[in-house]
C-alpha positions in Angstrom: 0.0 0.0 0.0 1.2 3.5 -0.8 1.9 6.0 1.9 0.5 9.4 1.0 2.4 12.6 1.9 -0.8 14.7 2.4 -4.3 14.2 3.7 -5.9 15.4 0.5 -4.3 12.7 -1.7 -5.2 9.9 0.8 -8.8 11.1 1.0 -9.0 11.3 -2.8 -7.9 7.6 -2.9 -10.5 6.7 -0.3 -13.3 8.4 -2.2 -12.2 6.7 -5.5 -12.1 3.2 -3.8 -15.5 3.7 -2.2 -17.3 5.3 -5.1 -20.3 3.1 -6.0 -19.2 3.2 -9.7 -15.8 1.7 -9.0 -15.4 -1.8 -10.2 -12.8 -4.2 -8.9 -11.1 -7.0 -10.8 -9.2 -9.9 -9.3 -6.7 -10.0 -6.4 -3.4 -11.8 -6.9 -2.7 -14.5 -4.4 0.9 -14.5 -3.2 2.7 -17.0 -1.0 5.4 -16.0 1.6 8.3 -16.2 -0.9 6.6 -13.5 -3.0 5.6 -15.9 -5.8 2.3 -15.1 -7.5 0.2 -18.3 -7.3 -3.1 -17.2 -8.9 -6.0 -14.8 -8.6 -9.2 -14.7 -6.6 -12.3 -12.5 -6.6 -12.0 -9.1 -4.8 -13.9 -9.3 -1.5 -15.3 -6.8 1.0 -12.5 -7.8 3.3 -10.0 -6.4 0.7 -11.8 -3.1 0.6 -11.8 -3.0 4.4 -8.1 -3.6 4.5 -7.4 -0.9 1.9 -9.7 1.6 3.8 -8.0 0.8 7.1 -4.5 1.3 5.7 -5.5 4.6 4.1 -7.3 5.8 7.3 -4.2 4.9 9.4 -2.1 6.9 6.9 -4.5 9.9 7.4 -4.2 9.5 11.2 -0.4 9.5 10.9 -0.5 12.7 8.7 -2.7 14.4 11.3 -0.6 13.3 14.3 -3.4 11.1 15.6 -1.8 7.7 15.3 -3.2 6.8 18.8 -6.6 6.5 17.2 -5.7 3.2 15.4 -2.9 2.2 17.8 -5.3 2.2 20.8 -7.8 0.1 18.7 -5.1 -2.5 18.1 -4.6 -2.9 21.8 -8.2 -3.7 22.5 
């Protein structure tokens, strides 16, 4: 996942990912050695993971990392 240098770019990516008109293809499946082994259908969990990473990046940019770090401790 890309780390954004400003909040605006991160939010633009979140909006694009969550736009109802956005279509998703297949997700590559990769094993530990980094070898691509195939593809699978994009799932809601994939979108959640992308959103979470982008939101954590926004928190970092705003100096609010404790928002997601505290959540991980629960």
